[in-house]
Backbone as CSV, one residue per row, in Angstrom:
resi,resn,N_x,N_y,N_z,CA_x,CA_y,CA_z,C_x,C_y,C_z
1,MET,98.865,90.897,100.948,100.142,90.194,100.853,101.299,91.191,100.840
2,THR,102.454,90.718,101.261,103.684,91.509,101.230,104.586,91.002,100.108
3,ASP,105.679,91.729,99.853,106.652,91.270,98.869,107.148,89.876,99.224
4,LEU,107.433,89.639,100.506,107.932,88.339,100.940,106.914,87.237,100.664
5,GLU,105.657,87.500,100.919,104.620,86.488,100.694,104.457,86.169,99.210
6,ILE,104.562,87.176,98.344,104.507,86.935,96.904,105.688,86.062,96.486
7,CYS,106.874,86.380,96.999,108.060,85.590,96.671,107.909,84.144,97.132
8,ASN,107.399,83.943,98.330,107.242,82.583,98.846,106.149,81.815,98.106
9,ARG,105.144,82.524,97.627,104.123,81.849,96.820,104.719,81.386,95.499
10,ALA,105.571,82.198,94.910,106.243,81.807,93.674,107.133,80.590,93.910
11,LEU,107.867,80.586,95.022,108.714,79.442,95.345,107.878,78.187,95.576
12,ALA,106.713,78.349,96.189,105.828,77.208,96.415,105.369,76.599,95.095
13,HIS,105.143,77.433,94.087,104.768,76.921,92.766,105.867,76.021,92.199
14,LEU,107.105,76.301,92.595,108.236,75.522,92.100,108.542,74.333,93.001
15,GLY,107.755,74.156,94.063,108.008,73.074,95.004,109.200,73.329,95.887
16,ASP,109.533,74.609,96.086,110.702,74.966,96.879,110.272,75.461,98.260
17,PHE,111.262,75.550,99.165,110.987,75.982,100.531,110.894,77.503,100.608
18,LYS,110.241,77.979,101.664,110.111,79.407,101.890,111.460,80.035,102.229
19,ILE,111.557,81.324,101.936,112.695,82.109,102.418,112.233,82.877,103.651
20,ALA,113.185,83.215,104.510,112.840,83.816,105.794,112.570,85.307,105.705
21,ASP,113.261,85.986,104.809,113.156,87.443,104.766,113.719,87.937,103.442
22,LEU,113.583,89.241,103.219,114.191,89.891,102.063,115.176,90.964,102.507
23,ASP,115.676,90.832,103.746,116.640,91.817,104.236,118.021,91.528,103.645
24,ALA,118.958,92.443,103.877,120.281,92.340,103.253,120.997,91.058,103.638
25,ALA,120.880,90.649,104.895,121.570,89.448,105.351,121.047,88.200,104.643
26,THR,119.723,88.102,104.510,119.134,86.935,103.839,119.478,86.926,102.360
27,LEU,119.440,88.097,101.717,119.769,88.169,100.296,121.208,87.739,100.045
28,ALA,122.096,88.043,100.982,123.504,87.673,100.825,123.735,86.195,101.085
29,ALA,122.914,85.599,101.970,123.153,84.217,102.388,122.349,83.197,101.595
30,ASP,121.238,83.598,101.000,120.335,82.660,100.338,120.177,83.060,98.872
31,THR,120.700,82.241,97.980,120.641,82.552,96.554,119.208,82.669,96.067
32,ARG,118.317,81.824,96.578,116.919,81.865,96.156,116.288,83.213,96.500
33,ALA,116.606,83.732,97.689,116.072,85.039,98.093,116.572,86.130,97.158
34,GLU,117.849,86.059,96.797,118.408,87.066,95.892,117.733,87.010,94.533
35,VAL,117.464,85.802,94.052,116.861,85.650,92.726,115.426,86.159,92.701
36,VAL,114.599,85.722,93.659,113.200,86.167,93.635,113.096,87.662,93.894
37,ASN,113.977,88.191,94.725,113.958,89.634,94.988,114.354,90.426,93.749
38,ARG,115.267,89.878,92.966,115.722,90.563,91.759,114.648,90.593,90.687
39,PHE,113.893,89.499,90.565,112.883,89.419,89.507,111.509,89.938,89.932
40,LEU,111.281,90.140,91.218,109.965,90.595,91.688,109.534,91.917,91.047
41,PRO,110.370,92.960,91.009,109.923,94.219,90.387,109.539,94.045,88.918
42,LEU,110.249,93.184,88.199,109.941,92.952,86.788,108.566,92.308,86.636
43,ALA,108.299,91.276,87.432,106.993,90.610,87.367,105.879,91.571,87.768
44,LYS,106.113,92.351,88.806,105.096,93.285,89.295,104.734,94.312,88.230
45,ARG,105.746,94.924,87.632,105.483,95.957,86.630,104.842,95.373,85.382
46,GLU,105.185,94.129,85.045,104.579,93.521,83.868,103.084,93.296,84.078
47,VAL,102.708,92.806,85.251,101.282,92.624,85.533,100.567,93.969,85.529
48,LEU,101.147,94.967,86.172,100.506,96.280,86.248,100.368,96.932,84.875
49,SER,101.248,96.596,83.949,101.214,97.231,82.629,100.170,96.633,81.705
50,THR,99.511,95.535,82.115,98.591,94.856,81.209,97.254,95.548,81.050
51,MET,96.851,96.386,82.018,95.565,97.078,81.904,95.501,98.215,82.918
52,ASP,94.418,98.973,82.900,94.248,100.110,83.813,93.613,99.618,85.119
53,TRP,94.411,99.019,85.968,93.926,98.464,87.230,93.433,99.567,88.154
54,ALA,92.195,99.461,88.599,91.621,100.500,89.458,92.337,100.590,90.800
55,PHE,92.795,99.462,91.336,93.427,99.475,92.652,94.763,100.216,92.652
56,ALA,95.356,100.392,91.470,96.643,101.076,91.380,96.537,102.417,90.666
57,PHE,95.312,102.874,90.412,95.092,104.109,89.651,95.490,105.329,90.474
58,ALA,96.150,106.281,89.833,96.582,107.507,90.513,96.582,108.658,89.518
59,ASP,96.621,109.873,90.044,96.764,111.042,89.179,97.590,112.093,89.896
60,ALA,98.250,112.929,89.118,99.110,113.949,89.702,99.369,115.052,88.696
61,GLU,99.491,116.262,89.206,99.960,117.361,88.363,101.477,117.255,88.282
62,LEU,102.020,117.363,87.081,103.440,117.103,86.877,104.300,118.328,87.166
63,THR,105.554,118.038,87.496,106.524,119.086,87.813,107.313,119.462,86.565
64,ALA,107.398,120.758,86.299,108.146,121.225,85.132,109.635,120.992,85.346
65,THR,110.331,120.634,84.261,111.775,120.445,84.321,112.474,121.639,83.688
66,THR,113.772,121.695,83.911,114.563,122.781,83.305,115.302,122.288,82.065
67,ALA,115.042,121.012,81.703,115.731,120.458,80.530,115.267,121.164,79.257
68,PRO,116.204,121.585,78.388,115.800,122.262,77.142,115.148,121.281,76.172
69,THR,114.220,121.772,75.378,113.591,120.947,74.344,113.770,121.630,72.992
70,LEU,113.893,120.842,71.944,114.127,121.394,70.612,112.837,121.794,69.920
71,MET,111.765,121.009,70.119,110.538,121.208,69.357,109.345,121.564,70.229
72,TRP,109.536,121.600,71.553,108.425,121.837,72.471,108.758,122.962,73.436
73,GLN,107.731,123.639,73.895,107.941,124.774,74.794,108.128,124.355,76.246
74,HIS,107.574,123.202,76.635,107.604,122.784,78.033,107.945,121.307,78.163
75,ALA,108.501,120.965,79.311,108.794,119.572,79.633,108.435,119.332,81.093
76,HIS,107.813,118.182,81.373,107.383,117.839,82.727,107.818,116.419,83.069
77,SER,108.278,116.224,84.302,108.744,114.910,84.738,107.588,114.013,85.147
78,TYR,107.728,112.709,84.876,106.766,111.736,85.373,106.756,111.750,86.901
79,PRO,105.640,111.399,87.517,105.645,111.111,88.956,106.450,109.823,89.199
80,SER,106.834,109.579,90.417,107.539,108.335,90.723,106.563,107.161,90.664
81,GLY,107.052,106.009,90.251,106.255,104.793,90.279,105.226,104.657,89.187
82,VAL,105.444,105.263,88.019,104.505,105.119,86.901,104.768,103.796,86.187
83,CYS,103.751,102.953,86.093,103.864,101.691,85.361,103.155,101.740,84.020
84,ARG,102.132,102.556,83.928,101.359,102.651,82.680,100.691,104.019,82.631
85,VAL,100.939,104.784,81.593,100.286,106.085,81.429,98.885,105.851,80.889
86,VAL,97.893,106.399,81.579,96.498,106.238,81.176,96.018,107.447,80.388
87,GLY,96.336,108.651,80.845,95.891,109.859,80.160,96.714,111.064,80.556
88,LEU,96.798,112.049,79.660,97.506,113.295,79.922,96.558,114.462,79.681
89,TYR,96.646,115.465,80.564,95.719,116.593,80.505,96.495,117.890,80.704
90,GLY,95.980,118.951,80.089,96.628,120.242,80.196,95.674,121.307,80.706
91,ALA,96.250,122.385,81.252,95.453,123.501,81.763,96.242,124.793,81.622
92,ALA,95.519,125.906,81.679,96.152,127.212,81.522,96.722,127.730,82.836
93,GLN,96.389,127.095,83.948,96.884,127.537,85.254,97.127,126.324,86.136
94,THR,97.971,126.483,87.124,98.277,125.382,88.015,97.120,125.093,88.962
95,ALA,96.885,123.825,89.238,95.823,123.363,90.146,94.474,124.009,89.839
96,PRO,94.006,123.968,88.593,92.707,124.568,88.267,91.568,123.660,88.715
97,PRO,90.340,124.149,88.671,89.195,123.266,88.924,89.190,122.113,87.931
98,ALA,88.606,120.988,88.338,88.634,119.780,87.510,88.105,120.029,86.108
99,GLU,87.059,120.855,85.988,86.440,121.045,84.678,87.325,121.845,83.720
100,GLU,88.398,122.457,84.211,89.260,123.252,83.345,90.416,122.446,82.755
101,TRP,90.579,121.198,83.207,91.571,120.335,82.579,91.002,119.791,81.273
102,SER,91.806,119.740,80.223,91.374,119.171,78.947,92.421,118.174,78.464
103,LYS,91.987,117.229,77.664,92.893,116.199,77.178,94.030,116.820,76.387
104,LEU,95.241,116.376,76.689,96.420,116.883,75.989,96.504,116.186,74.634
105,GLU,96.431,116.962,73.572,96.361,116.382,72.236,97.726,116.208,71.588
106,HIS,98.644,117.122,71.840,99.944,117.094,71.160,101.049,117.048,72.208
107,TYR,101.817,115.967,72.189,102.895,115.804,73.173,103.833,114.694,72.701
108,ALA,104.957,114.575,73.396,105.902,113.483,73.148,106.368,112.949,74.487
109,LEU,106.531,111.634,74.586,107.011,110.991,75.812,108.427,110.491,75.561
110,SER,109.321,110.830,76.490,110.712,110.429,76.308,111.422,110.343,77.644
111,LEU,111.878,109.130,78.004,112.709,108.923,79.194,112.103,109.543,80.449
112,GLY,110.831,109.274,80.678,110.190,109.770,81.883,109.851,111.242,81.864
113,VAL,109.754,111.814,80.672,109.441,113.244,80.528,108.313,113.404,79.510
114,VAL,107.367,114.296,79.829,106.304,114.666,78.890,106.676,116.009,78.277
115,LYS,106.806,116.046,76.964,107.119,117.283,76.258,105.863,117.765,75.539
116,SER,105.550,119.048,75.698,104.353,119.597,75.071,104.498,121.107,74.955
117,ASN,103.445,121.739,74.443,103.406,123.207,74.392,102.453,123.762,75.445
118,THR,102.138,122.961,76.439,101.221,123.348,77.507,101.995,123.539,78.806
119,GLU,101.727,124.633,79.484,102.530,124.975,80.664,102.233,124.077,81.861
120,PHE,100.955,123.714,82.043,100.583,122.892,83.194,99.998,121.570,82.701
121,VAL,100.584,120.481,83.156,100.226,119.144,82.668,99.964,118.223,83.860
122,ALA,98.928,117.401,83.716,98.608,116.393,84.721,98.541,115.029,84.059
123,MET,98.786,113.992,84.857,98.795,112.621,84.330,97.899,111.723,85.168
124,GLN,97.147,110.856,84.500,96.490,109.729,85.147,97.299,108.496,84.786
125,TYR,97.545,107.635,85.769,98.450,106.519,85.509,98.197,105.353,86.462
126,VAL,98.708,104.198,86.062,98.728,103.033,86.940,100.048,103.082,87.694
127,SER,99.956,103.081,89.025,101.136,103.261,89.859,101.711,101.930,90.330
128,ASP,102.910,101.998,90.851,103.584,100.836,91.421,103.046,100.605,92.833
129,ALA,101.773,100.213,92.901,101.078,100.118,94.186,101.574,98.920,94.994
130,ALA,101.560,99.063,96.313,101.977,97.979,97.200,101.037,96.784,97.055
131,PHE,101.577,95.583,97.248,100.769,94.371,97.115,99.609,94.328,98.103
132,SER,99.692,95.073,99.187,98.632,95.054,100.193,97.305,95.567,99.663
133,VAL,97.322,96.353,98.559,96.072,96.867,97.993,95.641,96.074,96.757
134,TRP,96.414,95.087,96.366,96.052,94.275,95.198,94.957,93.288,95.568
135,PRO,93.978,93.070,94.695,93.009,91.979,94.907,93.718,90.623,94.861
136,GLY,93.072,89.616,95.440,93.692,88.313,95.564,94.141,87.692,94.256
137,LYS,93.320,87.774,93.215,93.678,87.120,91.955,94.800,87.860,91.234
138,ALA,94.905,89.154,91.422,96.032,89.887,90.854,97.321,89.512,91.576
139,GLN,97.257,89.337,92.884,98.417,88.859,93.635,98.851,87.485,93.126
140,ALA,97.859,86.608,92.912,98.152,85.258,92.425,98.808,85.300,91.050
141,ALA,98.349,86.211,90.190,98.925,86.332,88.854,100.383,86.762,88.926
142,CYS,100.684,87.696,89.814,102.065,88.162,89.942,102.962,87.051,90.471
143,ALA,102.483,86.296,91.458,103.268,85.183,91.990,103.533,84.132,90.918
144,ARG,102.541,83.869,90.083,102.708,82.889,89.004,103.725,83.374,87.986
145,LEU,103.651,84.651,87.605,104.614,85.184,86.639,106.017,85.182,87.234
146,LEU,106.120,85.489,88.518,107.423,85.451,89.181,107.986,84.030,89.172
147,ALA,107.132,83.027,89.373,107.575,81.632,89.305,108.159,81.327,87.930
148,HIS,107.542,81.876,86.887,108.075,81.696,85.528,109.482,82.286,85.418
149,TYR,109.663,83.503,85.926,110.954,84.176,85.795,112.068,83.487,86.574
150,VAL,111.756,82.928,87.732,112.812,82.381,88.593,112.985,80.876,88.441
151,ALA,112.137,80.227,87.657,112.199,78.764,87.551,113.564,78.281,87.068
152,VAL,114.084,78.875,86.012,115.369,78.426,85.481,116.522,78.793,86.414
153,PRO,116.629,80.043,86.912,117.727,80.354,87.831,117.729,79.493,89.094
154,ILE,116.551,79.107,89.569,116.482,78.356,90.823,116.518,76.854,90.596
155,SER,115.754,76.367,89.620,115.649,74.920,89.430,116.388,74.407,88.209
156,GLY,116.707,75.298,87.267,117.343,74.878,86.028,116.407,74.150,85.082
157,ASP,115.112,74.228,85.351,114.122,73.473,84.580,113.346,74.408,83.657
158,GLU,113.664,74.393,82.375,112.988,75.262,81.415,111.525,74.870,81.235
159,ARG,111.226,73.585,81.397,109.835,73.143,81.260,108.959,73.752,82.349
160,LYS,109.495,73.865,83.558,108.749,74.513,84.638,108.480,75.970,84.287
161,ALA,109.502,76.635,83.773,109.341,78.047,83.410,108.243,78.209,82.381
162,ASP,108.264,77.377,81.352,107.247,77.465,80.299,105.862,77.137,80.837
163,ARG,105.770,76.129,81.698,104.473,75.735,82.255,103.853,76.882,83.045
164,HIS,104.659,77.547,83.864,104.110,78.634,84.674,103.772,79.855,83.829
165,LEU,104.494,80.077,82.746,104.130,81.164,81.837,102.777,80.891,81.203
166,GLN,102.559,79.667,80.757,101.284,79.327,80.138,100.131,79.418,81.147
167,LEU,100.369,78.991,82.379,99.335,79.111,83.408,99.021,80.579,83.692
168,TYR,100.048,81.407,83.697,99.843,82.850,83.899,99.001,83.438,82.771
169,LEU,99.362,83.117,81.530,98.675,83.700,80.377,97.262,83.165,80.201
170,ARG,97.058,81.876,80.461,95.781,81.242,80.172,94.821,81.264,81.353
171,GLU,95.348,81.351,82.589,94.474,81.259,83.752,94.604,82.436,84.706
172,ASP,95.795,82.631,85.261,95.934,83.598,86.356,95.630,85.037,85.938
173,LEU,96.229,85.496,84.841,95.983,86.876,84.423,94.544,87.087,83.960
174,PRO,93.968,86.202,83.108,92.565,86.389,82.752,91.635,86.364,83.962
175,HIS,91.900,85.498,84.948,91.062,85.465,86.146,91.173,86.766,86.932
176,ALA,92.386,87.315,87.003,92.574,88.591,87.698,91.838,89.709,86.974
177,GLN,91.891,89.702,85.648,91.190,90.731,84.883,89.675,90.546,84.977
178,HIS,89.231,89.304,85.034,87.809,89.018,85.240,87.349,89.577,86.585
179,GLU,88.109,89.314,87.636,87.770,89.824,88.962,87.714,91.348,88.958
180,HIS,88.676,91.963,88.291,88.722,93.425,88.212,87.509,93.965,87.461
181,ALA,87.136,93.304,86.352,85.994,93.764,85.563,84.703,93.689,86.365
182,VAL,84.529,92.607,87.123,83.319,92.457,87.936,83.257,93.540,89.001
183,GLU,84.373,93.788,89.662,84.391,94.817,90.708,84.156,96.194,90.111
184,TYR,84.784,96.473,88.967,84.609,97.754,88.297,83.154,97.958,87.902
185,ALA,82.548,96.914,87.378,81.153,97.018,86.958,80.237,97.267,88.142
186,SER,80.502,96.603,89.276,79.633,96.774,90.438,79.743,98.171,91.022
187,ASN,80.925,98.794,90.845,81.117,100.141,91.383,80.557,101.224,90.466
188,ASP,80.592,100.972,89.154,80.255,102.025,88.195,79.026,101.730,87.349
189,ASN,78.259,100.721,87.738,77.011,100.401,87.045,77.208,100.043,85.579
190,HIS,78.309,99.353,85.286,78.519,98.836,83.938,78.122,97.374,83.903
191,ASP,77.863,96.888,82.708,77.535,95.483,82.511,78.814,94.669,82.589
192,SER,78.985,93.873,83.661,80.228,93.136,83.849,80.452,92.123,82.740
193,THR,79.374,91.515,82.237,79.522,90.534,81.166,80.115,91.184,79.931
194,GLU,79.643,92.377,79.613,80.163,93.095,78.441,81.626,93.449,78.642
195,LEU,81.977,93.918,79.848,83.356,94.288,80.116,84.286,93.093,79.999
196,ILE,83.871,91.971,80.557,84.725,90.792,80.570,84.902,90.234,79.172
197,THR,83.806,90.047,78.453,83.893,89.411,77.146,84.495,90.330,76.096
198,SER,84.576,91.630,76.355,85.203,92.543,75.412,86.722,92.518,75.526
199,SER,87.256,91.843,76.548,88.693,91.761,76.718,89.278,90.763,75.731
200,ASP,90.226,91.216,74.893,90.881,90.313,73.951,91.585,89.188,74.676
201,LEU,92.235,89.528,75.786,92.948,88.512,76.551,92.002,87.446,77.061
202,TYR,90.856,87.859,77.565,89.894,86.899,78.097,89.362,86.000,76.978
203,ARG,88.996,86.589,75.858,88.452,85.804,74.757,89.464,84.781,74.246
204,GLN,90.721,85.226,74.114,91.737,84.327,73.590,92.066,83.220,74.586
205,SER,92.064,83.553,75.876,92.368,82.530,76.871,91.290,81.469,76.898
206,ILE,90.025,81.884,76.762,88.925,80.920,76.736,89.034,80.025,75.497
207,ALA,89.541,80.600,74.402,89.714,79.822,73.178,90.856,78.824,73.277
208,GLY,91.660,78.931,74.350,92.700,77.954,74.588,94.016,78.269,73.911
209,LEU,94.238,79.542,73.524,95.494,79.883,72.906,96.611,79.829,73.940
210,THR,97.803,79.502,73.506,98.931,79.409,74.429,99.864,80.594,74.301
211,SER,99.623,81.478,73.366,100.468,82.665,73.217,99.539,83.850,73.030
212,LEU,99.573,84.773,73.990,98.661,85.907,73.961,99.436,87.202,73.910
213,GLU,98.803,88.209,73.317,99.395,89.540,73.290,98.401,90.484,73.932
214,THR,98.915,91.433,74.715,98.065,92.450,75.316,98.596,93.812,74.941
215,ASN,97.707,94.791,74.985,98.136,96.153,74.701,98.701,96.789,75.945
């Protein structure tokens, strides 16, 4: 799916017509296009922040900054498009063999910067991956959450907004995480049942709760 297709799926949830494009001319002429385009990045990042999605997983050695630090010897900038930090690692030299990286134990995160006493730092993270690499149920979850965000600006109906939020929390997101757990298990020889049922979100959604919290 593309950004436009996600936006049109969200509009379809609201019973609204498709938009033609997300180019500058359409955004200026069609209020609905402007609204869904404005809220799309928020919905996307929120879904990506809910767990360590394999399809968006990335790693990179970080670039040192020249910004002074008061309590740390080094500072490194985040890579572009970080939605969720998964792990931080340090090494005594740049681009060392994989076995020479070790978990970074002491650091501080501030405004897109990693501060530490380690000269070379690498990050594993969930990236702002294009929708074309998202599995189908994760795409569906993002479209549903986007429908929640745009329901009031487009339709003025708070009940629609609440309904789509509950569907996202109780159905779409747990189904996307279920799909991810099954795929992860098949690739890495883990027990998919254990992975799925160990998810707090999945357990609570099955219990029928209407308000869920995720880490």
